[in-house]
C-alpha atoms as one frame of an Amber mdcrd trajectory, in Angstrom:
protein
  41.832  11.892  18.860  38.681  10.857  16.969  38.498   7.172  16.208  37.841
   6.366  12.558  36.041   3.505  10.903  32.631   1.977  11.527  30.171  -0.657
  10.330  26.959   0.454   8.570  23.932  -1.803   8.070  20.624  -1.404   6.236
  17.656  -3.534   7.291  15.064  -3.615   4.496  11.798  -4.086   6.366   8.298
  -4.215   4.932   7.129  -1.309   7.117  10.379   0.544   7.876  13.849   0.636
   6.378  16.296   0.924   9.262  19.884   2.042   9.283  22.375   1.641  12.120
  26.036   2.590  12.312  28.234   1.166  15.034  31.723   0.216  16.077  32.897
  -2.917  17.892  35.595  -3.112  20.544  38.147  -5.896  20.928  35.577  -7.998
  22.785  32.989  -7.664  20.013  30.720  -5.361  22.039  28.898  -2.792  19.909
  28.804   0.972  20.426  26.033   2.660  18.440  27.167   5.801  16.597  23.969
   6.627  14.698  20.601   5.128  13.881  17.509   6.099  11.959  14.535   4.678
  10.093  12.294   5.711   7.237   8.894   4.494   6.101   9.195   1.884   3.346
   6.181   3.329   1.579   5.088  -0.018   0.089   8.415  -0.313  -1.747   9.090
  -3.585   0.101   6.645  -6.457   0.381   7.147  -9.510   2.566  10.799  -8.613
   3.005  11.514  -8.275  -0.726  12.153  -5.108  -2.735   9.052  -4.501  -4.847
   9.521  -0.934  -6.147  13.172  -0.475  -7.093  13.015   3.303  -7.666  11.212
   4.033  -4.407  13.347   1.687  -2.327  16.524   3.227  -3.733  15.281   6.749
  -2.980  14.365   5.735   0.570  17.779   4.206   1.203  19.437   7.343  -0.175
  17.445   9.533   2.255  18.241   7.203   5.133  21.961   7.314   4.409  21.864
  11.127   4.358  20.144  11.112   7.755  22.817   8.811   9.184  25.634  10.869
   7.661  24.222  14.053   9.185  24.375  12.408  12.611  27.843  10.989  12.033
  29.283  14.028  10.236  31.090  11.460   8.094  30.416   9.802   4.765  29.207
   6.225   4.338  30.636   4.471   1.292  29.624   0.876   1.883  26.851  -0.991
   3.688  25.788  -4.451   4.773  22.237  -5.253   3.659  19.716  -7.669   5.150
  18.582 -10.674   3.146  15.063 -11.891   3.854  11.925 -12.943   2.036   9.195
 -15.522   2.432  10.994 -18.117   0.291  13.866 -18.530   2.779  13.887 -21.814
   4.675  16.217 -24.507   5.942  17.292 -27.497   3.882  19.267 -30.496   5.122
  22.438 -31.603   3.347  24.659 -34.508   4.461  28.128 -35.536   3.367  30.345
 -38.433   4.510  34.083 -39.130   4.283  36.151 -42.210   4.994  39.096 -41.402
   7.287  42.245 -42.702   5.616  44.472 -41.843   8.587  42.045 -43.076  11.231
  41.756 -39.541  12.651  39.769 -36.474  11.630  41.913 -33.658  10.233  41.039
 -30.007   9.769  41.371 -30.414   6.017  38.721 -33.140   6.015  36.325 -30.928
   7.984  36.987 -28.087   5.535  36.376 -30.428   2.611  32.960 -31.325   4.010
  32.127 -27.671   4.419  33.196 -26.820   0.878  30.877 -29.546  -0.413  27.966
 -27.971   1.471  28.812 -24.495   0.192  28.951 -25.710  -3.421  25.695 -27.637
  -3.232  23.010 -25.985  -5.358  19.523 -27.482  -5.068  17.126 -27.349  -7.989
  15.245 -24.051  -8.464  16.745 -22.602  -5.273  19.922 -20.839  -4.277  22.106
 -21.918  -1.385  22.599 -18.670   0.551  24.558 -19.910   3.529  25.323 -22.647
   6.025  23.311 -22.048   9.201  24.528 -24.922  11.385  26.277 -28.283  11.248
  26.403 -31.489  13.280  29.279 -33.966  13.028  29.125 -37.712  13.590  32.134
 -40.001  13.863  31.204 -43.650  13.379  27.554 -42.629  13.976  28.334 -40.941
  17.302  27.768 -37.153  17.643  30.963 -35.145  18.060  30.806 -31.317  18.311
  34.592 -30.920  17.913  35.675 -33.606  15.442  39.246 -32.516  14.606  41.692
 -34.925  16.237  39.104 -37.585  17.101  39.848 -41.139  15.924  37.455 -43.210
  13.843  36.829 -44.758  10.456  34.364 -42.260   8.949  32.919 -38.800   9.554
  29.505 -37.522   8.530  28.422 -33.875   8.544  24.768 -32.873   8.645  24.386
 -29.283   7.437  21.430 -26.936   7.792  21.445 -24.690   4.736  19.465 -21.498
   4.251  18.017 -21.615   0.747  15.533 -19.487  -1.161  14.594 -18.124  -4.545
  17.703 -17.614  -6.707  16.803 -14.008  -7.592  16.347 -12.598  -4.076  19.374
 -10.330  -4.483  18.524  -8.880  -7.894  16.142  -6.087  -6.874  18.207  -5.211
  -3.791  21.243  -4.804  -6.013  19.329  -2.643  -8.465  17.750  -0.416  -5.820
  20.920   0.253  -3.811  23.974   0.053  -6.041  22.236   1.407  -9.151  20.186
   4.128  -7.416  22.693   5.298  -4.804  26.454   5.776  -4.571  26.762   2.911
  -2.101  28.658  -0.329  -2.456  27.131  -3.428  -0.876  29.844  -5.131   1.170
  27.742  -8.222   1.749  24.262  -9.591   2.338  23.438 -10.874   5.819  20.672
 -13.416   6.413  18.301 -11.581   8.766  16.614 -14.338  10.827  19.954 -15.835
  11.843  21.427 -12.634  13.245  18.213 -11.766  15.089  18.498 -15.056  16.951
  22.211 -14.513  17.571  21.693 -11.212  19.376  18.403 -12.064  21.136  18.883
 -15.658  22.352  21.313 -16.991  24.924  23.170 -20.304  24.715  20.996 -21.951
  27.367  17.818 -21.259  25.381  19.311 -22.758  22.224  20.526 -25.793  24.153
  17.266 -26.451  26.021  15.282 -25.835  22.886  13.136 -22.889  21.897  10.904
 -21.543  19.180  12.203 -18.098  18.194   9.570 -15.977  16.443  10.389 -12.691
  14.717   7.117 -10.824  14.088   7.686  -8.422  11.225   5.276  -6.245   9.295
   5.139  -8.453   6.215   6.225 -11.857   7.505   6.621 -13.907  10.671   9.811
 -15.988  10.856   9.982 -19.110  13.021  13.328 -20.663  13.979  13.416 -23.840
  16.070  16.581 -24.494  18.123  17.466 -27.637  20.071  20.774 -28.883  21.398
  22.367 -25.577  20.414  21.564 -26.204  16.737  19.089 -24.566  14.368  16.707
 -27.386  13.443  14.174 -25.622  11.256  13.562 -22.138   9.917  10.542 -21.068
   7.905   8.959 -17.752   6.939   5.177 -17.453   7.383   3.734 -14.868   4.947
   1.657 -12.980   7.524   2.714 -10.133   9.814   1.672  -6.935  11.527   0.666
  -5.280   8.271  -1.990  -7.955   7.757  -3.538  -6.939  11.080  -3.646  -3.335
   9.876  -5.308  -4.277   6.591  -7.887  -6.352   8.439  -8.759  -3.328  10.580
  -9.171  -1.297   7.378 -12.170  -3.510   6.642 -13.919  -1.706   9.527 -13.982
   1.409   7.288 -10.707   3.024   8.298  -7.858   4.344   6.213  -4.625   2.380
   6.484  -2.962   5.132   8.510  -5.876   5.326  10.970  -6.032   1.531  11.199
  -2.327   1.392  12.083  -2.765   3.996  14.817  -5.783   2.170  16.239  -3.824
  -1.087  16.298  -0.927   0.540  18.145  -2.999   2.530  20.657  -5.968   0.268
  21.348  -5.286  -3.116  19.789  -4.911  -6.138  22.062  -4.308  -9.789  21.403
  -7.093 -10.364  23.927 -10.384  -8.513  23.623 -10.565  -5.519  25.914 -12.662
  -5.950  29.032 -13.590  -2.288  28.901 -16.812  -0.989  27.422 -17.360  -1.829
  23.767 -17.458   1.793  22.666 -14.563   4.234  22.773 -14.245   7.721  21.372
 -11.980   7.668  18.338  -8.850   9.860  18.412  -9.755  10.896  14.868 -12.365
  13.607  14.902 -13.697  12.676  11.468 -14.299   9.074  12.484 -17.213   7.532
  14.381 -16.812   5.818  17.731 -14.655   2.718  17.654 -16.036  -0.596  18.823
 -13.044  -2.024  20.664 -14.620  -5.450  20.928 -14.955  -5.613  17.146 -11.464
  -4.177  16.665  -9.842  -6.836  18.829 -11.999  -9.558  17.344 -10.552  -8.725
  13.930  -7.023  -8.741  15.358  -7.672 -12.043  17.126  -8.857 -13.778  13.950
  -5.609 -12.989  12.134  -3.510 -13.944  15.171  -5.318 -17.290  15.311  -4.141
 -17.954  11.758  -0.542 -17.002  12.559  -0.549 -19.075  15.773  -1.915 -22.108
  13.896   0.951 -21.827  11.400   3.520 -21.551  14.195   2.071 -24.604  15.954
   2.129 -26.660  12.750   5.692 -25.676  11.885   6.908 -26.590  15.379   5.273
 -29.999  14.908   6.963 -30.399  11.499  10.335 -29.674  13.104   9.987 -32.875
  15.135  10.650 -31.073  18.426   7.135 -30.452  19.675   7.064 -30.894  23.448
  10.873 -30.770  23.644  11.416 -27.000  23.707  12.302 -26.376  27.338  12.927
 -22.639  26.898   9.513 -22.113  25.312   8.645 -19.414  22.824  10.767 -16.271
  22.456   9.348 -13.379  20.431  10.832 -10.227  18.916  10.208  -7.876  15.986
   8.092  -4.751  15.628   4.738  -6.560  15.601   5.606  -8.337  18.879   4.768
  -5.056  20.647   1.030  -5.695  20.284  -0.485  -5.589  23.755  -0.957  -8.972
  25.456   0.486 -10.954  22.561   2.728 -12.860  24.980  -0.284 -13.879  27.071
  -2.204 -14.804  23.939   0.578 -17.063  22.627   1.051 -18.687  26.028  -2.589
 -19.701  25.983  -2.732 -20.747  22.330   0.537 -22.685  22.135   0.695 -23.943
  25.735   4.274 -22.698  26.071   5.974 -20.080  28.243   6.636 -16.898  26.243
   9.439 -14.356  26.640   9.707 -11.031  24.827  13.229 -10.394  23.553  15.380
  -7.680  22.048  19.154  -7.209  21.834  21.090  -8.667  24.766  22.638  -6.103
  27.108  25.991  -7.878  26.814  26.086  -7.158  23.069  25.529  -3.375  23.057
  27.053  -0.939  25.563  24.977   2.179  24.824  21.677   3.334  23.274  19.281
   1.560  25.691  16.265   2.830  23.749  17.497   1.054  20.642  18.415  -2.099
  22.549  14.940  -2.321  24.068  13.177  -1.769  20.747  12.360  -5.214  19.267
  11.924  -3.709  15.805  15.699  -3.047  15.759  16.737  -6.567  16.845  17.694
  -7.635  13.328  19.619  -4.455  12.503  21.652  -4.700  15.709  22.299  -8.368
  15.033  23.703  -7.440  11.634  26.289  -5.230  13.343  27.543  -8.257  15.270
  28.657  -9.932  12.073  29.901  -7.000  10.040  33.693  -7.058   9.680  34.665
  -4.442   7.124  35.068  -0.704   7.471  32.153   1.105   5.809  33.425   4.676
   6.134  34.143   6.395   2.851  37.857   7.064   2.647  39.531   8.924  -0.173
  41.979   6.759  -2.047  45.608   7.573  -1.337  47.718   5.971  -4.111  50.985
   6.447  -2.229  49.620   4.851   0.926  48.110   1.976  -1.060  51.487   1.340
  -2.679  53.191   1.338   0.726  50.674  -1.004   2.300  50.487  -3.312  -0.687
  46.787  -3.982  -0.053  46.544  -6.550   2.661  43.353  -6.616   4.673  41.613
  -9.924   5.281  38.091  -9.010   6.419  35.746 -11.960   6.493  32.082 -11.071
   6.545  31.291 -13.740   9.093  29.156 -16.831   9.423  25.866 -15.042   9.100
  26.439 -13.531   5.676  26.250 -14.739   2.116  29.465 -13.799   0.351  29.458
 -11.789  -2.838  31.930 -12.427  -5.619  34.013  -9.322  -4.955  37.602  -8.483
  -4.063  36.870  -6.211  -1.134  39.171  -8.175   1.178  42.202  -7.076  -0.798
  41.625  -3.358  -0.353  43.584  -1.581   2.383  40.772   0.926   2.818  37.111
   1.283   2.074  37.012   2.983  -1.306  33.825   3.741  -3.168  33.823   1.985
  -6.512  32.414   3.352  -9.739  31.180  -0.071 -10.725  29.821  -2.675  -8.381
  30.119  -6.365  -9.162  26.903  -8.278  -9.273  26.539 -11.578  -7.452  26.632
 -14.662  -9.579  23.281 -15.944 -10.638  22.758 -19.423  -9.313  19.906 -21.772
  -9.679  18.774 -24.726  -7.750  15.926 -25.723  -5.457  13.981 -27.906  -3.224
  10.302 -27.706  -2.324  10.161 -27.940   1.431   7.694 -29.942   3.465   5.977
 -26.766   4.577   4.887 -25.982   1.025   3.192 -29.371   0.776   1.361 -28.704
   4.032   0.242 -25.121   3.488   0.205 -24.966  -0.285  -0.666 -21.538  -1.593
   0.034 -19.449   1.519   3.740 -19.761   0.874   3.409 -18.673  -2.744   5.648
 -15.799  -3.804   2.770 -13.975  -5.474   1.950 -10.619  -3.938  -1.306 -10.325
  -2.081  -1.739  -6.682  -2.889
């Protein structure tokens, strides 16, 4: 008998839009049912939807490709939330313990305060991590512990308040899909790529994308700092274009011949493009190296700002499509004086599709599957069955998502809606320390 139901995710990348459909067993291990990707075609810049019409058309094509592989219809999807404005913000709350012991209700009250907090000019998208202190002593499991007061230190993921607007317009308005929820991309990449020991010892987790490079610093099992650097693999390609190549040729040269270290071979190499002159590999890699120096300098500075420089025992762990540049691990080891490990999805998380697991460009999409909870298969509404069941499915989207103001949990089945609710518009904000340090490079203005 064919098993029904699956989770479908869409990862909106600057270079590629990726779609993966999977199913989880009782142990939370993922089985991949279908996967595909499509060129973003400049519809997404630095992780944000730029051209609504084009992005919507691309997602529609991608869904058709997935449905052809599945031979089933997709009615709902989880969508990645990213963008260069995302960063961590600290929020603390304290309670006096009237009973002399921490209760679950008091812990929940602290969490509700963090969820409701809206900083100026920013939106609070989700709680990333939390540390508890009872009478100034750290306590990872506070419920039931005696004391006079409890303090919770939350790490919030905040960003521009309108990050969801163009995603909503491009997907729900341009396709027949319903967005179940938005999932914060950098968090799920770390969840599926890092192990507990690396988070405990301390590590700098770097996700090299096409439009941005995301740095997450972990120590003591807790996310300490997350920041998005507005440079990525696409910047390398554009730099190579300055050597009189088209963007497509520059991308192919970067993939085939680019190295983080200059090649020790002869300086001249016959171009694979018959209409092009010989390629000076020394000059090519010099251009690549100059941009990498800028990215590495930003990573070094952000690690220092985290306060954990010299304390990251697990070193630097890299993933993402641009991490496939030849010798980039050796380059970063030399530049940052840290051991470097390349990472993709952990083998314990996915039980099939080794090609997908070993592809670092799919790390985020696979991580999204870990935290999807709701059935995304399109199911025709059966009024009689709905009346019998009385609508009673819980379906939390998980820690790594930002909840939408919908009633999807009350539906017994995944049913495609004619109208999709829009997330509430919230405002608030905080200008992080990184913006003071780097000024204009973290501006939201497009560089194209």
